[in-house]
mmCIF file as gemmi writes it, N, C-alpha and C atoms, coordinates in Angstrom:
data_model
loop_
_atom_site.group_PDB
_atom_site.id
_atom_site.type_symbol
_atom_site.label_atom_id
_atom_site.label_alt_id
_atom_site.label_comp_id
_atom_site.label_asym_id
_atom_site.label_entity_id
_atom_site.label_seq_id
_atom_site.pdbx_PDB_ins_code
_atom_site.Cartn_x
_atom_site.Cartn_y
_atom_site.Cartn_z
_atom_site.occupancy
_atom_site.B_iso_or_equiv
_atom_site.pdbx_formal_charge
_atom_site.auth_seq_id
_atom_site.auth_asym_id
_atom_site.pdbx_PDB_model_num
ATOM 1 N N . MET Axp A 1 ? 97.28 41.519 116.643 1 0 ? 1 A 1
ATOM 2 C CA . MET Axp A 1 ? 98.643 41.146 116.911 1 0 ? 1 A 1
ATOM 3 C C . MET Axp A 1 ? 99.473 41.37 115.652 1 0 ? 1 A 1
ATOM 4 N N . THR Axp A 2 ? 100.636 41.918 115.821 1 0 ? 2 A 1
ATOM 5 C CA . THR Axp A 2 ? 101.5 42.177 114.673 1 0 ? 2 A 1
ATOM 6 C C . THR Axp A 2 ? 102.295 40.926 114.315 1 0 ? 2 A 1
ATOM 7 N N . GLN Axp A 3 ? 102.872 40.919 113.129 1 0 ? 3 A 1
ATOM 8 C CA . GLN Axp A 3 ? 103.687 39.791 112.69 1 0 ? 3 A 1
ATOM 9 C C . GLN Axp A 3 ? 104.879 39.62 113.621 1 0 ? 3 A 1
ATOM 10 N N . GLN Axp A 4 ? 105.472 40.713 114.063 1 0 ? 4 A 1
ATOM 11 C CA . GLN Axp A 4 ? 106.614 40.646 114.981 1 0 ? 4 A 1
ATOM 12 C C . GLN Axp A 4 ? 106.213 39.972 116.286 1 0 ? 4 A 1
ATOM 13 N N . GLU Axp A 5 ? 105.046 40.315 116.819 1 0 ? 5 A 1
ATOM 14 C CA . GLU Axp A 5 ? 104.566 39.7 118.054 1 0 ? 5 A 1
ATOM 15 C C . GLU Axp A 5 ? 104.318 38.203 117.855 1 0 ? 5 A 1
ATOM 16 N N . LEU Axp A 6 ? 103.766 37.848 116.704 1 0 ? 6 A 1
ATOM 17 C CA . LEU Axp A 6 ? 103.538 36.43 116.415 1 0 ? 6 A 1
ATOM 18 C C . LEU Axp A 6 ? 104.847 35.669 116.319 1 0 ? 6 A 1
ATOM 19 N N . ASN Axp A 7 ? 105.835 36.286 115.7 1 0 ? 7 A 1
ATOM 20 C CA . ASN Axp A 7 ? 107.13 35.618 115.523 1 0 ? 7 A 1
ATOM 21 C C . ASN Axp A 7 ? 107.831 35.358 116.857 1 0 ? 7 A 1
ATOM 22 N N . THR Axp A 8 ? 107.582 36.197 117.85 1 0 ? 8 A 1
ATOM 23 C CA . THR Axp A 8 ? 108.249 36.047 119.138 1 0 ? 8 A 1
ATOM 24 C C . THR Axp A 8 ? 107.345 35.423 120.204 1 0 ? 8 A 1
ATOM 25 N N . ALA Axp A 9 ? 106.164 34.99 119.826 1 0 ? 9 A 1
ATOM 26 C CA . ALA Axp A 9 ? 105.23 34.394 120.782 1 0 ? 9 A 1
ATOM 27 C C . ALA Axp A 9 ? 105.782 33.084 121.322 1 0 ? 9 A 1
ATOM 28 N N . LYS Axp A 10 ? 105.481 32.811 122.575 1 0 ? 10 A 1
ATOM 29 C CA . LYS Axp A 10 ? 105.947 31.57 123.207 1 0 ? 10 A 1
ATOM 30 C C . LYS Axp A 10 ? 104.973 30.426 122.988 1 0 ? 10 A 1
ATOM 31 N N . ASP Axp A 11 ? 103.723 30.743 122.71 1 0 ? 11 A 1
ATOM 32 C CA . ASP Axp A 11 ? 102.696 29.729 122.489 1 0 ? 11 A 1
ATOM 33 C C . ASP Axp A 11 ? 102.798 29.226 121.052 1 0 ? 11 A 1
ATOM 34 N N . LYS Axp A 12 ? 103.156 27.96 120.874 1 0 ? 12 A 1
ATOM 35 C CA . LYS Axp A 12 ? 103.351 27.4 119.529 1 0 ? 12 A 1
ATOM 36 C C . LYS Axp A 12 ? 102.059 27.39 118.722 1 0 ? 12 A 1
ATOM 37 N N . ASP Axp A 13 ? 100.915 27.231 119.404 1 0 ? 13 A 1
ATOM 38 C CA . ASP Axp A 13 ? 99.633 27.257 118.699 1 0 ? 13 A 1
ATOM 39 C C . ASP Axp A 13 ? 99.364 28.636 118.11 1 0 ? 13 A 1
ATOM 40 N N . LEU Axp A 14 ? 99.745 29.664 118.837 1 0 ? 14 A 1
ATOM 41 C CA . LEU Axp A 14 ? 99.551 31.027 118.351 1 0 ? 14 A 1
ATOM 42 C C . LEU Axp A 14 ? 100.407 31.28 117.121 1 0 ? 14 A 1
ATOM 43 N N . ILE Axp A 15 ? 101.624 30.8 117.147 1 0 ? 15 A 1
ATOM 44 C CA . ILE Axp A 15 ? 102.524 30.969 116.005 1 0 ? 15 A 1
ATOM 45 C C . ILE Axp A 15 ? 101.955 30.282 114.771 1 0 ? 15 A 1
ATOM 46 N N . ALA Axp A 16 ? 101.408 29.092 114.951 1 0 ? 16 A 1
ATOM 47 C CA . ALA Axp A 16 ? 100.879 28.316 113.826 1 0 ? 16 A 1
ATOM 48 C C . ALA Axp A 16 ? 99.506 28.789 113.365 1 0 ? 16 A 1
ATOM 49 N N . SER Axp A 17 ? 98.855 29.66 114.132 1 0 ? 17 A 1
ATOM 50 C CA . SER Axp A 17 ? 97.486 30.058 113.804 1 0 ? 17 A 1
ATOM 51 C C . SER Axp A 17 ? 97.376 30.813 112.484 1 0 ? 17 A 1
ATOM 52 N N . VAL Axp A 18 ? 98.363 31.607 112.154 1 0 ? 18 A 1
ATOM 53 C CA . VAL Axp A 18 ? 98.303 32.372 110.9 1 0 ? 18 A 1
ATOM 54 C C . VAL Axp A 18 ? 98.312 31.426 109.705 1 0 ? 18 A 1
ATOM 55 N N . ALA Axp A 19 ? 99.191 30.453 109.732 1 0 ? 19 A 1
ATOM 56 C CA . ALA Axp A 19 ? 99.258 29.475 108.64 1 0 ? 19 A 1
ATOM 57 C C . ALA Axp A 19 ? 97.949 28.693 108.548 1 0 ? 19 A 1
ATOM 58 N N . ALA Axp A 20 ? 97.383 28.352 109.694 1 0 ? 20 A 1
ATOM 59 C CA . ALA Axp A 20 ? 96.119 27.608 109.713 1 0 ? 20 A 1
ATOM 60 C C . ALA Axp A 20 ? 94.992 28.444 109.115 1 0 ? 20 A 1
ATOM 61 N N . MET Axp A 21 ? 94.953 29.732 109.432 1 0 ? 21 A 1
ATOM 62 C CA . MET Axp A 21 ? 93.911 30.607 108.868 1 0 ? 21 A 1
ATOM 63 C C . MET Axp A 21 ? 94.067 30.754 107.358 1 0 ? 21 A 1
ATOM 64 N N . LYS Axp A 22 ? 95.309 30.805 106.886 1 0 ? 22 A 1
ATOM 65 C CA . LYS Axp A 22 ? 95.543 30.9 105.442 1 0 ? 22 A 1
ATOM 66 C C . LYS Axp A 22 ? 95.09 29.623 104.735 1 0 ? 22 A 1
ATOM 67 N N . ARG Axp A 23 ? 95.371 28.469 105.341 1 0 ? 23 A 1
ATOM 68 C CA . ARG Axp A 23 ? 94.918 27.2 104.761 1 0 ? 23 A 1
ATOM 69 C C . ARG Axp A 23 ? 93.395 27.139 104.731 1 0 ? 23 A 1
ATOM 70 N N . ALA Axp A 24 ? 92.756 27.569 105.809 1 0 ? 24 A 1
ATOM 71 C CA . ALA Axp A 24 ? 91.293 27.553 105.881 1 0 ? 24 A 1
ATOM 72 C C . ALA Axp A 24 ? 90.687 28.479 104.828 1 0 ? 24 A 1
ATOM 73 N N . ALA Axp A 25 ? 91.286 29.641 104.631 1 0 ? 25 A 1
ATOM 74 C CA . ALA Axp A 25 ? 90.781 30.58 103.626 1 0 ? 25 A 1
ATOM 75 C C . ALA Axp A 25 ? 90.903 29.988 102.229 1 0 ? 25 A 1
ATOM 76 N N . ALA Axp A 26 ? 92.03 29.341 101.953 1 0 ? 26 A 1
ATOM 77 C CA . ALA Axp A 26 ? 92.229 28.726 100.636 1 0 ? 26 A 1
ATOM 78 C C . ALA Axp A 26 ? 91.212 27.612 100.402 1 0 ? 26 A 1
ATOM 79 N N . LEU Axp A 27 ? 90.958 26.807 101.429 1 0 ? 27 A 1
ATOM 80 C CA . LEU Axp A 27 ? 89.969 25.736 101.294 1 0 ? 27 A 1
ATOM 81 C C . LEU Axp A 27 ? 88.562 26.294 101.105 1 0 ? 27 A 1
ATOM 82 N N . ALA Axp A 28 ? 88.237 27.379 101.789 1 0 ? 28 A 1
ATOM 83 C CA . ALA Axp A 28 ? 86.917 27.998 101.635 1 0 ? 28 A 1
ATOM 84 C C . ALA Axp A 28 ? 86.731 28.511 100.211 1 0 ? 28 A 1
ATOM 85 N N . ARG Axp A 29 ? 87.764 29.124 99.667 1 0 ? 29 A 1
ATOM 86 C CA . ARG Axp A 29 ? 87.691 29.619 98.282 1 0 ? 29 A 1
ATOM 87 C C . ARG Axp A 29 ? 87.523 28.454 97.303 1 0 ? 29 A 1
ATOM 88 N N . LYS Axp A 30 ? 88.284 27.386 97.518 1 0 ? 30 A 1
ATOM 89 C CA . LYS Axp A 30 ? 88.196 26.216 96.644 1 0 ? 30 A 1
ATOM 90 C C . LYS Axp A 30 ? 86.797 25.609 96.695 1 0 ? 30 A 1
ATOM 91 N N . GLN Axp A 31 ? 86.251 25.479 97.894 1 0 ? 31 A 1
ATOM 92 C CA . GLN Axp A 31 ? 84.919 24.901 98.041 1 0 ? 31 A 1
ATOM 93 C C . GLN Axp A 31 ? 83.858 25.824 97.437 1 0 ? 31 A 1
ATOM 94 N N . ALA Axp A 32 ? 84.02 27.118 97.566 1 0 ? 32 A 1
ATOM 95 C CA . ALA Axp A 32 ? 83.063 28.052 96.972 1 0 ? 32 A 1
ATOM 96 C C . ALA Axp A 32 ? 83.047 27.908 95.449 1 0 ? 32 A 1
ATOM 97 N N . ILE Axp A 33 ? 84.208 27.723 94.858 1 0 ? 33 A 1
ATOM 98 C CA . ILE Axp A 33 ? 84.277 27.53 93.403 1 0 ? 33 A 1
ATOM 99 C C . ILE Axp A 33 ? 83.612 26.212 93.016 1 0 ? 33 A 1
ATOM 100 N N . GLN Axp A 34 ? 83.906 25.146 93.77 1 0 ? 34 A 1
ATOM 101 C CA . GLN Axp A 34 ? 83.352 23.833 93.452 1 0 ? 34 A 1
ATOM 102 C C . GLN Axp A 34 ? 81.837 23.798 93.57 1 0 ? 34 A 1
ATOM 103 N N . THR Axp A 35 ? 81.295 24.538 94.525 1 0 ? 35 A 1
ATOM 104 C CA . THR Axp A 35 ? 79.849 24.509 94.762 1 0 ? 35 A 1
ATOM 105 C C . THR Axp A 35 ? 79.134 25.708 94.155 1 0 ? 35 A 1
ATOM 106 N N . ASP Axp A 36 ? 79.898 26.572 93.491 1 0 ? 36 A 1
ATOM 107 C CA . ASP Axp A 36 ? 79.36 27.777 92.853 1 0 ? 36 A 1
ATOM 108 C C . ASP Axp A 36 ? 78.562 28.626 93.85 1 0 ? 36 A 1
ATOM 109 N N . THR Axp A 37 ? 79.186 28.864 95.002 1 0 ? 37 A 1
ATOM 110 C CA . THR Axp A 37 ? 78.583 29.702 96.03 1 0 ? 37 A 1
ATOM 111 C C . THR Axp A 37 ? 79.503 30.873 96.339 1 0 ? 37 A 1
ATOM 112 N N . ALA Axp A 38 ? 79.03 31.775 97.161 1 0 ? 38 A 1
ATOM 113 C CA . ALA Axp A 38 ? 79.81 32.97 97.517 1 0 ? 38 A 1
ATOM 114 C C . ALA Axp A 38 ? 80.414 32.81 98.907 1 0 ? 38 A 1
ATOM 115 N N . ILE Axp A 39 ? 81.444 33.606 99.175 1 0 ? 39 A 1
ATOM 116 C CA . ILE Axp A 39 ? 82.013 33.71 100.509 1 0 ? 39 A 1
ATOM 117 C C . ILE Axp A 39 ? 82.03 35.188 100.894 1 0 ? 39 A 1
ATOM 118 N N . VAL Axp A 40 ? 82.164 35.439 102.165 1 0 ? 40 A 1
ATOM 119 C CA . VAL Axp A 40 ? 82.222 36.817 102.659 1 0 ? 40 A 1
ATOM 120 C C . VAL Axp A 40 ? 83.596 37.033 103.263 1 0 ? 40 A 1
ATOM 121 N N . VAL Axp A 41 ? 84.26 38.114 102.834 1 0 ? 41 A 1
ATOM 122 C CA . VAL Axp A 41 ? 85.605 38.433 103.316 1 0 ? 41 A 1
ATOM 123 C C . VAL Axp A 41 ? 85.668 39.906 103.698 1 0 ? 41 A 1
ATOM 124 N N . VAL Axp A 42 ? 86.748 40.29 104.34 1 0 ? 42 A 1
ATOM 125 C CA . VAL Axp A 42 ? 86.989 41.695 104.658 1 0 ? 42 A 1
ATOM 126 C C . VAL Axp A 42 ? 88.106 42.179 103.752 1 0 ? 42 A 1
ATOM 127 N N . LYS Axp A 43 ? 87.832 43.216 102.985 1 0 ? 43 A 1
ATOM 128 C CA . LYS Axp A 43 ? 88.832 43.834 102.112 1 0 ? 43 A 1
ATOM 129 C C . LYS Axp A 43 ? 88.845 45.322 102.391 1 0 ? 43 A 1
ATOM 130 N N . GLU Axp A 44 ? 90.018 45.839 102.665 1 0 ? 44 A 1
ATOM 131 C CA . GLU Axp A 44 ? 90.174 47.263 102.937 1 0 ? 44 A 1
ATOM 132 C C . GLU Axp A 44 ? 89.177 47.729 103.995 1 0 ? 44 A 1
ATOM 133 N N . LYS Axp A 45 ? 89.058 46.944 105.05 1 0 ? 45 A 1
ATOM 134 C CA . LYS Axp A 45 ? 88.202 47.242 106.205 1 0 ? 45 A 1
ATOM 135 C C . LYS Axp A 45 ? 86.712 47.275 105.865 1 0 ? 45 A 1
ATOM 136 N N . LYS Axp A 46 ? 86.334 46.638 104.75 1 0 ? 46 A 1
ATOM 137 C CA . LYS Axp A 46 ? 84.928 46.557 104.354 1 0 ? 46 A 1
ATOM 138 C C . LYS Axp A 46 ? 84.543 45.102 104.156 1 0 ? 46 A 1
ATOM 139 N N . ILE Axp A 47 ? 83.308 44.764 104.53 1 0 ? 47 A 1
ATOM 140 C CA . ILE Axp A 47 ? 82.802 43.419 104.319 1 0 ? 47 A 1
ATOM 141 C C . ILE Axp A 47 ? 82.363 43.301 102.865 1 0 ? 47 A 1
ATOM 142 N N . VAL Axp A 48 ? 82.885 42.278 102.18 1 0 ? 48 A 1
ATOM 143 C CA . VAL Axp A 48 ? 82.649 42.105 100.745 1 0 ? 48 A 1
ATOM 144 C C . VAL Axp A 48 ? 82.182 40.674 100.482 1 0 ? 48 A 1
ATOM 145 N N . ARG Axp A 49 ? 81.183 40.534 99.637 1 0 ? 49 A 1
ATOM 146 C CA . ARG Axp A 49 ? 80.695 39.218 99.207 1 0 ? 49 A 1
ATOM 147 C C . ARG Axp A 49 ? 81.361 38.882 97.885 1 0 ? 49 A 1
ATOM 148 N N . LEU Axp A 50 ? 82.066 37.758 97.847 1 0 ? 50 A 1
ATOM 149 C CA . LEU Axp A 50 ? 82.723 37.307 96.62 1 0 ? 50 A 1
ATOM 150 C C . LEU Axp A 50 ? 81.995 36.098 96.069 1 0 ? 50 A 1
ATOM 151 N N . THR Axp A 51 ? 81.55 36.194 94.84 1 0 ? 51 A 1
ATOM 152 C CA . THR Axp A 51 ? 80.917 35.047 94.191 1 0 ? 51 A 1
ATOM 153 C C . THR Axp A 51 ? 82.005 34.099 93.705 1 0 ? 51 A 1
ATOM 154 N N . ALA Axp A 52 ? 81.6 32.911 93.317 1 0 ? 52 A 1
ATOM 155 C CA . ALA Axp A 52 ? 82.554 31.94 92.78 1 0 ? 52 A 1
ATOM 156 C C . ALA Axp A 52 ? 83.259 32.521 91.551 1 0 ? 52 A 1
ATOM 157 N N . GLU Axp A 53 ? 82.535 33.242 90.746 1 0 ? 53 A 1
ATOM 158 C CA . GLU Axp A 53 ? 83.128 33.871 89.55 1 0 ? 53 A 1
ATOM 159 C C . GLU Axp A 53 ? 84.185 34.909 89.944 1 0 ? 53 A 1
ATOM 160 N N . ASP Axp A 54 ? 83.891 35.704 90.979 1 0 ? 54 A 1
ATOM 161 C CA . ASP Axp A 54 ? 84.87 36.684 91.467 1 0 ? 54 A 1
ATOM 162 C C . ASP Axp A 54 ? 86.145 35.988 91.927 1 0 ? 54 A 1
ATOM 163 N N . ILE Axp A 55 ? 85.984 34.878 92.623 1 0 ? 55 A 1
ATOM 164 C CA . ILE Axp A 55 ? 87.136 34.131 93.126 1 0 ? 55 A 1
ATOM 165 C C . ILE Axp A 55 ? 87.944 33.567 91.967 1 0 ? 55 A 1
ATOM 166 N N . ARG Axp A 56 ? 87.266 33.055 90.948 1 0 ? 56 A 1
ATOM 167 C CA . ARG Axp A 56 ? 87.963 32.544 89.765 1 0 ? 56 A 1
ATOM 168 C C . ARG Axp A 56 ? 88.776 33.655 89.105 1 0 ? 56 A 1
ATOM 169 N N . LYS Axp A 57 ? 88.172 34.83 88.993 1 0 ? 57 A 1
ATOM 170 C CA . LYS Axp A 57 ? 88.865 35.959 88.373 1 0 ? 57 A 1
ATOM 171 C C . LYS Axp A 57 ? 90.09 36.372 89.191 1 0 ? 57 A 1
ATOM 172 N N . GLU Axp A 58 ? 89.976 36.372 90.518 1 0 ? 58 A 1
ATOM 173 C CA . GLU Axp A 58 ? 91.109 36.705 91.377 1 0 ? 58 A 1
ATOM 174 C C . GLU Axp A 58 ? 92.278 35.759 91.142 1 0 ? 58 A 1
ATOM 175 N N . GLY Axp A 59 ? 91.959 34.495 90.913 1 0 ? 59 A 1
ATOM 176 C CA . GLY Axp A 59 ? 92.99 33.479 90.713 1 0 ? 59 A 1
ATOM 177 C C . GLY Axp A 59 ? 93.749 33.656 89.418 1 0 ? 59 A 1
ATOM 178 N N . THR Axp A 60 ? 93.139 34.295 88.428 1 0 ? 60 A 1
ATOM 179 C CA . THR Axp A 60 ? 93.787 34.452 87.126 1 0 ? 60 A 1
ATOM 180 C C . THR Axp A 60 ? 94.544 35.757 87.021 1 0 ? 60 A 1
ATOM 181 N N . GLU Axp A 61 ? 94.366 36.639 87.975 1 0 ? 61 A 1
ATOM 182 C CA . GLU Axp A 61 ? 95.053 37.946 87.919 1 0 ? 61 A 1
ATOM 183 C C . GLU Axp A 61 ? 96.425 37.887 88.507 1 0 ? 61 A 1
């Protein structure tokens, strides 16, 4: 779904889903740093494993 489609959606839950996914991603990154574990994300259409150190480095860039 495109951003334009989300903006014009009639379902309020659908509109709020993007913000909810962003919050969940931020919490997952925070927890990975706290527990010194890795997370798996998709970057440039590739599955990538990010270690806690990688996430810390991303935050400082």
